[in-house]
C-alpha positions in Angstrom: 60.3 31.9 -55.3 63.3 29.7 -55.0 67.0 30.5 -55.2 68.8 30.3 -58.5 71.5 27.5 -58.6 72.8 27.8 -62.1 74.0 31.0 -63.2 75.4 31.6 -66.8 77.2 34.8 -67.8 76.4 36.7 -71.0 77.5 39.9 -72.3 75.3 42.2 -74.3 75.7 45.5 -76.4 72.8 48.1 -76.6 70.5 46.6 -74.0 72.3 45.6 -71.0 71.0 43.7 -67.7 73.6 44.1 -65.1 73.1 42.1 -62.0 74.7 43.7 -58.9 76.5 41.6 -56.4 74.5 40.9 -53.5 74.1 38.3 -50.8 73.2 34.8 -52.4 69.8 34.7 -50.8 68.8 37.6 -53.0 68.4 37.3 -56.7 66.9 38.3 -60.1 65.8 35.6 -62.7 66.7 36.5 -66.3 64.8 33.8 -68.2 65.2 35.2 -71.6 67.6 38.0 -72.4 66.0 41.3 -73.5 66.6 42.0 -77.3 65.8 44.9 -79.5 62.3 44.1 -81.2 62.0 47.6 -82.9 64.2 50.6 -83.4 63.9 53.7 -85.8 63.9 57.3 -86.0 60.4 58.7 -86.8 58.7 62.0 -86.9 55.9 60.9 -84.6 55.6 59.1 -81.4 54.7 55.9 -79.6 51.4 54.8 -77.9 50.1 51.8 -75.9 46.6 50.4 -75.3 46.3 47.6 -72.9 43.8 45.6 -70.9 43.6 42.6 -68.3 42.1 39.1 -69.3 41.4 38.0 -65.7 39.4 39.4 -62.8 38.2 38.5 -59.2 35.5 35.9 -59.0 32.9 36.8 -56.4 29.3 35.5 -55.7 27.6 38.6 -56.9 30.0 40.3 -59.3 30.8 39.4 -62.7 34.3 39.4 -63.8 33.4 41.9 -66.5 32.6 44.4 -63.8 35.7 46.7 -63.0 37.7 46.2 -59.8 38.4 49.6 -58.5 39.7 49.0 -55.0 43.0 51.1 -55.0 42.9 51.6 -51.2 45.8 50.4 -48.9 43.6 47.7 -47.9 42.8 46.5 -51.3 43.1 42.5 -51.7 45.8 41.1 -54.1 45.3 38.7 -56.8 46.5 35.8 -54.6 43.9 36.7 -52.1 41.0 36.2 -54.9 39.6 33.1 -56.7 40.3 34.4 -60.3 38.4 33.9 -63.7 38.3 35.0 -67.3 37.0 38.3 -68.4 34.6 37.7 -71.4 32.9 40.7 -72.7 32.1 40.0 -76.2 28.9 37.5 -76.0 30.7 35.3 -78.6 30.4 31.4 -77.9 33.8 31.0 -80.1 35.7 32.8 -77.2 36.5 32.0 -73.6 38.2 35.2 -72.6 38.0 38.6 -74.1 38.6 42.3 -73.1 39.1 45.5 -75.1 40.6 48.9 -75.2 40.2 52.0 -77.4 42.6 53.6 -79.4 42.1 57.3 -79.9 44.9 59.1 -81.7 44.2 63.0 -82.1 44.4 64.4 -85.6 44.3 60.7 -86.9 44.4 61.8 -90.7 47.8 63.1 -90.3 49.0 59.9 -88.9 50.5 56.7 -90.2 51.1 53.6 -88.3 54.6 52.4 -88.8 54.7 49.4 -86.5 52.5 47.6 -84.1 53.6 44.8 -81.8 51.0 42.9 -79.7 52.1 41.2 -76.4 50.2 39.0 -74.2 51.2 37.3 -70.9 49.8 35.5 -68.0 50.3 33.0 -65.2 49.3 29.6 -66.5 50.3 26.5 -64.6 47.3 24.6 -65.5 43.7 25.1 -66.7 42.4 25.5 -63.2 43.5 25.4 -59.5 42.4 25.9 -56.0 43.9 25.8 -52.4 42.9 22.8 -50.3 42.2 22.9 -46.6 46.0 22.5 -45.7 46.5 25.5 -48.0 48.4 23.5 -50.6 48.1 24.8 -54.2 46.5 21.7 -56.1 45.3 21.3 -59.7 41.6 21.0 -60.3 42.0 20.6 -64.2 45.7 19.5 -65.0 45.4 20.3 -68.7 47.4 23.1 -70.2 46.8 24.4 -73.8 49.0 26.1 -76.1 49.5 29.7 -75.4 50.6 31.2 -78.8 47.3 31.7 -80.7 44.8 34.2 -79.7 42.0 36.1 -81.5 42.0 39.9 -82.4 39.1 41.9 -83.4 40.1 45.2 -85.1 38.0 48.3 -84.9 34.9 48.5 -87.2 35.2 44.6 -87.8 32.6 42.3 -87.1 34.8 38.9 -87.0 38.0 38.0 -85.2 41.3 37.1 -87.0 43.4 34.5 -85.6 46.7 35.7 -84.3 49.8 33.3 -83.9 52.4 34.8 -81.9 56.2 34.0 -81.0 56.6 32.5 -77.6 59.1 34.7 -75.8 59.2 32.7 -72.7 57.4 29.9 -70.9 58.1 29.3 -67.3 56.2 26.1 -67.0 59.3 23.7 -66.7 61.9 26.5 -65.6 63.2 26.5 -62.1 62.1 29.5 -60.0 59.3 30.1 -62.4 57.2 26.8 -62.5 55.0 27.5 -59.4 53.1 30.0 -61.3 54.3 29.2 -65.0 54.3 32.8 -66.3 54.5 33.2 -70.0 54.9 35.8 -72.5 54.2 36.0 -76.2 54.8 38.4 -79.1 53.2 39.1 -82.4 53.7 41.7 -85.1 50.3 43.1 -86.1 51.7 46.0 -88.2 50.2 44.7 -91.6 46.8 44.2 -89.9 46.3 47.6 -88.5 48.0 49.2 -91.5 45.2 47.6 -93.6 42.6 49.7 -91.8 41.4 53.0 -93.1 41.5 54.5 -89.6 43.3 52.8 -86.8 41.3 54.7 -84.1 38.6 52.5 -82.4 38.2 49.6 -80.2 40.5 46.6 -80.2 39.2 43.3 -78.6 41.7 40.6 -77.7 40.3 37.1 -76.9 41.4 33.5 -75.9 44.3 34.5 -74.0 44.9 31.6 -71.6 45.6 31.8 -67.9 44.9 29.6 -64.9 41.3 29.9 -63.4 41.0 29.7 -59.6 44.1 29.9 -57.4 47.8 29.1 -57.7 50.9 30.2 -55.7 51.5 33.9 -56.1 48.1 34.5 -57.8 46.6 34.6 -61.3 47.4 37.6 -63.5 47.2 38.2 -67.2 46.6 40.7 -69.8 47.8 42.1 -73.3 49.5 45.2 -74.5 49.6 46.7 -77.9 52.5 48.9 -78.7 52.4 51.3 -81.6 54.7 53.6 -83.3 53.1 56.2 -85.8 54.6 58.7 -88.2 53.3 62.3 -88.2 55.3 65.1 -90.1 53.8 67.8 -87.8 55.6 66.4 -84.7 59.1 66.2 -83.7 61.7 63.7 -84.7 62.2 60.9 -82.0 64.3 57.9 -81.6 62.3 54.9 -80.5 63.5 51.5 -79.3 61.4 48.8 -78.0 62.7 45.5 -76.4 61.4 42.3 -75.2 62.4 39.4 -73.2 61.6 38.0 -69.7 63.3 38.8 -66.4 61.9 38.4 -62.9 62.8 41.1 -60.2 63.1 40.4 -56.6 65.8 41.6 -54.4 68.7 41.9 -56.9 68.5 45.1 -59.1 68.7 44.9 -62.9 70.1 47.6 -64.9 69.0 48.5 -68.5 71.1 50.6 -70.7 69.6 52.3 -73.7 72.0 53.6 -76.4 72.1 54.5 -80.1 70.7 58.0 -80.0 72.0 61.5 -79.1 69.7 64.0 -77.3 69.2 67.5 -78.5 72.4 69.8 -78.0 70.4 72.4 -76.4 66.9 73.0 -74.8 64.6 70.6 -73.0 65.2 67.0 -73.4 61.8 65.3 -73.9 61.6 61.5 -73.4 59.1 58.6 -72.5 59.2 55.4 -71.1 56.9 52.4 -71.5 56.7 49.0 -70.3 54.5 45.9 -69.3 55.1 43.8 -66.1 53.4 40.8 -64.7 52.7 40.2 -61.1 53.0 43.8 -60.0 50.8 43.8 -56.9 49.1 46.8 -55.6 49.7 46.9 -52.1 53.2 45.2 -51.8 55.5 48.0 -51.8 59.3 48.1 -52.5 59.4 48.0 -56.3 61.3 51.0 -57.6 62.4 52.3 -61.0 65.6 54.5 -61.0 67.1 56.3 -64.1 70.4 58.2 -64.9 71.8 59.3 -68.1 75.3 59.6 -69.4 78.2 58.6 -67.2 76.6 59.8 -64.0 76.9 57.7 -61.1 73.8 58.9 -59.4 70.4 57.3 -60.1 67.2 59.4 -59.7 64.0 57.6 -58.5 61.4 57.8 -61.3 58.1 59.0 -60.0 54.8 59.5 -61.3 51.6 60.9 -59.8 49.8 57.6 -60.1 52.8 55.4 -59.7 54.7 56.0 -56.2 58.3 55.9 -55.8 58.1 52.8 -53.6 55.4 51.0 -55.6 56.1 51.8 -59.2 54.6 48.5 -60.5 51.3 48.8 -58.8 48.6 47.0 -61.0 47.5 50.0 -63.0 47.3 50.9 -66.7 48.6 54.3 -67.1 49.1 56.4 -70.2 50.8 59.9 -70.0 49.2 61.5 -66.9 46.0 59.4 -66.2 44.5 56.2 -65.8 43.8 54.5 -69.1 40.0 54.2 -68.7 39.1 53.8 -72.3 38.7 49.9 -72.1 36.2 47.3 -71.1 36.4 46.5 -68.3 38.3 49.5 -67.0 39.4 48.3 -63.7 41.6 50.8 -61.8 43.2 47.9 -59.9 44.4 45.4 -62.6 45.3 42.7 -60.0 48.8 41.9 -61.2 49.1 43.1 -64.7 50.7 46.4 -65.3 51.1 48.6 -68.2 52.5 52.1 -68.4 53.7 54.8 -71.0 54.7 57.8 -69.2 56.8 61.1 -69.9 60.0 61.3 -67.9 60.0 64.2 -65.5 63.2 66.1 -66.7 62.6 69.6 -65.3 65.8 71.6 -66.1 67.2 68.4 -67.8 67.9 67.2 -64.3 67.6 63.6 -65.5 68.5 63.3 -69.0 70.8 66.0 -70.0 71.8 67.5 -73.5 74.0 65.7 -75.9 73.8 62.4 -74.0 74.0 59.2 -75.9 72.8 56.7 -73.2 70.3 56.2 -70.5 70.3 53.8 -67.7 67.2 52.4 -65.8 67.5 50.3 -62.7 64.5 47.9 -61.9 64.6 47.2 -58.0 62.5 45.5 -55.4 62.7 44.9 -51.7 59.3 43.3 -51.3 57.0 43.0 -54.4 58.1 40.4 -57.1 57.4 41.1 -60.5 58.3 40.1 -64.2 59.1 42.6 -66.9 58.6 41.4 -70.7 58.3 44.5 -72.5 59.9 47.9 -72.4 60.3 51.0 -74.8 62.2 54.2 -74.8 61.3 57.3 -76.8 63.7 60.3 -76.8 63.4 63.6 -78.9 66.5 64.0 -81.1 67.4 66.6 -83.6 68.1 64.6 -86.6 68.5 60.9 -87.6 72.4 61.1 -88.2 73.8 61.1 -84.5 71.3 58.8 -82.9 71.5 55.9 -85.2 74.8 54.8 -83.7 78.4 54.9 -84.6 81.4 52.6 -85.6 83.3 50.7 -83.0 85.0 52.4 -80.3 85.3 56.2 -81.5 86.0 58.1 -78.2 87.2 57.6 -74.7 83.6 57.9 -73.3 82.8 54.6 -75.1 84.4 51.8 -73.2 82.4 48.9 -74.3 82.5 47.6 -77.8 79.6 48.9 -79.8 78.1 47.8 -83.0 75.3 50.1 -84.7 72.8 50.1 -82.2 70.0 49.0 -84.3 71.7 45.6 -85.0 71.8 44.7 -81.4 74.1 41.7 -81.8 75.6 39.5 -79.1 79.0 40.6 -80.0 80.6 38.8 -77.1 80.0 36.5 -74.4 81.9 35.9 -71.3 83.5 32.5 -70.9 81.8 29.7 -69.6 83.5 28.0 -66.5 85.4 24.8 -66.8 85.5 25.1 -70.7 87.7 22.6 -72.2 86.9 23.7 -75.9 90.3 24.1 -77.7 88.6 26.8 -79.7 87.9 28.8 -76.7 89.7 32.4 -76.6 91.4 32.9 -73.5 90.9 35.7 -70.9 93.7 38.2 -71.2 93.0 39.6 -67.8 91.7 42.9 -68.9 90.0 44.7 -66.1 86.2 45.8 -66.7 84.1 48.6 -65.1 80.8 47.2 -64.1 78.3 47.1 -65.6 80.1 47.3 -68.8 80.0 43.4 -69.0 77.0 42.3 -67.5 75.9 38.8 -65.8 72.9 37.5 -66.5 71.3 34.7 -64.3 69.6 32.5 -66.9 67.7 29.7 -65.1 67.6 26.4 -66.9 68.6 28.1 -70.3 71.7 27.0 -72.0 73.8 29.4 -74.4 74.4 28.5 -78.0 77.3 26.0 -78.5 79.4 28.7 -80.2 79.4 31.2 -77.3 82.9 30.4 -76.4 84.3 31.7 -79.5 82.9 35.1 -78.8 84.0 35.2 -75.1 86.8 37.6 -74.2 86.8 40.2 -77.0 84.5 42.4 -75.0 87.2 42.4 -72.3 90.0 42.7 -74.6 88.4 45.8 -76.2 87.9 47.6 -73.1 90.6 50.0 -74.0 90.3 53.8 -74.4 90.7 55.3 -77.9 91.6 58.8 -79.2 88.8 60.6 -80.7 88.4 60.2 -84.5 87.4 62.9 -86.7 83.7 62.5 -87.6 82.9 61.5 -91.1 80.8 63.7 -93.4 77.4 63.8 -92.5 74.6 62.1 -94.7 71.6 64.0 -95.6 68.3 63.2 -93.7 66.6 61.9 -96.9 69.5 59.3 -97.6 69.2 58.0 -93.9 65.5 57.8 -94.1 65.5 56.1 -97.5 68.3 53.6 -96.2 66.0 53.0 -93.3 62.8 52.5 -95.2 64.3 50.3 -97.7 65.8 48.0 -94.7 62.3 47.9 -93.2 60.7 46.8 -96.5 63.3 44.2 -97.4 63.1 42.7 -93.9 59.2 42.6 -94.2 59.6 40.9 -97.7 62.2 38.2 -97.1 62.1 37.9 -93.2 59.1 35.2 -93.3 61.3 32.8 -95.6 64.2 32.9 -93.4 65.6 30.4 -91.2 66.3 33.1 -88.8 64.3 36.4 -88.4 66.7 39.3 -88.1 65.8 42.7 -86.5 65.7 45.6 -88.9 69.2 46.9 -89.5 69.9 50.7 -89.5 72.9 52.5 -91.0 75.5 53.6 -88.6 77.9 56.4 -89.0 80.9 55.9 -91.5 84.1 54.7 -90.5 87.2 56.4 -92.1 89.9 54.2 -92.7 92.7 55.5 -95.1 93.3 53.2 -98.3 90.4 50.9 -97.5 88.0 50.3 -100.2 84.8 52.2 -99.7 81.7 50.0 -99.2 79.2 48.1 -96.8 81.0 45.4 -94.9 78.9 42.8 -93.4 81.0 42.1 -89.9 80.7 38.9 -87.6 83.0 39.9 -84.9 85.7 42.4 -84.0 88.8 41.9 -81.8 91.5 43.6 -80.1 94.1 40.7 -80.4 95.3 40.0 -83.8 95.5 36.2 -83.2 91.9 35.9 -82.2 90.8 37.7 -85.1 92.8 35.2 -87.3 91.6 32.3 -85.4 88.0 33.3 -86.0 88.5 34.2 -89.6 90.0 30.5 -90.2 87.1 29.0 -88.3 84.4 30.9 -90.4 86.4 29.9 -93.7 86.3 26.3 -92.5 82.5 26.6 -92.5 82.6 27.8 -96.2 82.3 31.5 -95.5 84.5 34.1 -97.4 85.8 35.6 -94.2 88.4 38.4 -94.3 89.9 40.9 -91.8 89.5 44.7 -92.0 92.1 46.7 -89.9 91.3 50.1 -88.5 94.7 51.7 -87.9 92.8 54.5 -85.8 91.6 52.0 -83.1 93.8 49.2 -83.9 90.9 46.8 -84.0 90.4 44.0 -86.4 87.0 43.3 -87.8 86.1 39.9 -89.4 83.7 40.4 -92.1 82.1 37.9 -94.5 80.9 40.1 -97.2 81.6 43.5 -98.9 79.2 45.3 -101.1 79.3 48.6 -103.2 75.5 49.5 -102.3 73.4 49.4 -99.2 70.7 47.5 -101.1 73.2 44.6 -101.7 74.4 44.6 -98.2 71.0 44.3 -96.4 70.0 41.7 -98.8 73.2 39.7 -97.8 72.4 40.6 -94.1 68.6 39.5 -94.2 69.6 36.2 -96.1 71.7 35.1 -93.2 74.7 35.3 -95.4 73.0 33.4 -98.2 71.8 30.7 -95.6 75.4 30.1 -94.3 75.5 32.1 -91.1 72.8 32.3 -88.3 74.8 34.2 -85.6 74.8 37.8 -85.1 75.8 40.3 -87.9 76.0 44.0 -88.5 76.8 46.4 -91.4 79.8 48.5 -91.2 79.9 51.6 -93.5 83.6 52.3 -94.5 84.6 55.6 -96.5 81.0 56.0 -97.7 79.3 59.3 -98.3 76.1 60.8 -99.5 76.6 60.5 -103.1 77.0 56.7 -102.8 73.9 55.8 -100.7 71.0 54.4 -102.6 
């Protein structure tokens, strides 16, 4: 992998990827920033099933036969000629593998969400290494990667799934040698249509390079599911996707938007999928901490050593996930896991914690993460759904309700001459509050300068605000259900698909009309708020400023509504087609009696 030469800076809320300062010959490669894909409170849990789509090609061994060498001398994927797995005896498919979902007490469970991911290295259709050890193409053709086939349990025929391309490294510097890609598809409706979700899922026609390429051929698929079961404890579940390559520079991931149990053991789980995590290349680690602790703990598992966490395995809970075909123990560069976090005596994640940080590191093996999910047990859905902006001294970064996950601000682009840019007020920051994302060959939106310094300007300690009256469980749950339903109904027709918005806590502002405010940005400096308001008005938006005397911040909103239903309709319509940038909904002086 080569050095990154062009680095853009970007600032995120809810899911941070903070790049630590290391020598220039060490780097991480953030190709696509991670965003929230799914977030919800649910009585139930999350689950993954997964399998590879390529395997070693040897003279006397079929690719459909498992590769089970997990010794210290096991070969890596770049030491093999690789070819497609194809288990289905179906002439309409060129690659296929399967995995079985086996939920216990399935009659009490209801699938709430299902996301299917597939990823592989795919520079061209086939390649080889010549006598001079150069990697050359045998077949230079390269087909589209976003359409595959899925066969559901008890079904005889495949259905075609067209996914959303998360990332394609074919023409991206530092990725083009192996050209990894990742694709996502929402398959919730397809699985909800089944009388019983349990059974064998077969995924076919995922593309990868056959033969040999630089770094080795790897590929597979992961099905991430969230189910509801009223007999289980309440959990706050968040999934993310993007594409980040990890080499020598660590990457920090910050999960927020929840509050752990006030007492008793804190139970949490972590899931993820990684490409190019080799079995016998050590040095890749995953560290974790909670709250404002400065100390990370190395995350370990009986099947995932602390110095080789991403080790070409598919692990669910405490075992290798073997209920699949083929069920290789060594998956040759494709890694999926769902594991409980070892939290004996709450030594890793404490009570009353509202954030958990992960750090991805590598001192040897290179790998690329494209999917991650975090699950934590919570008492009720009020605390974990997020809060209004800057309510306590502990929160030193601007926060919107966690579910909205908007790009609230981005740091200034260097050498900008745009007169509309907001200048840096030299407010100091504590890393990694504002992160630097190394984005190779990808330009940010043209309007990023407009949101430049506000995160820095708002890194100010606030006095605590008295909490608003709590809303009932049923009010919150009904609001979430309505939001999910509306997003599903109108999202397909919108120019920009928005993530499901979840209600945050009420903001108490004396003498301010109560309602649901659709907010576009927040500012610490009045002049910047007024300039942003004017810019939105020039675009035909009814922008106005909402002032919070408790925090001294000014929010610029483009719509105010008396009901949650009207607010989310406006949100999902992209402000009636007038605003494609990030939005969130601020609840001001509302109460249980006014919700739904």
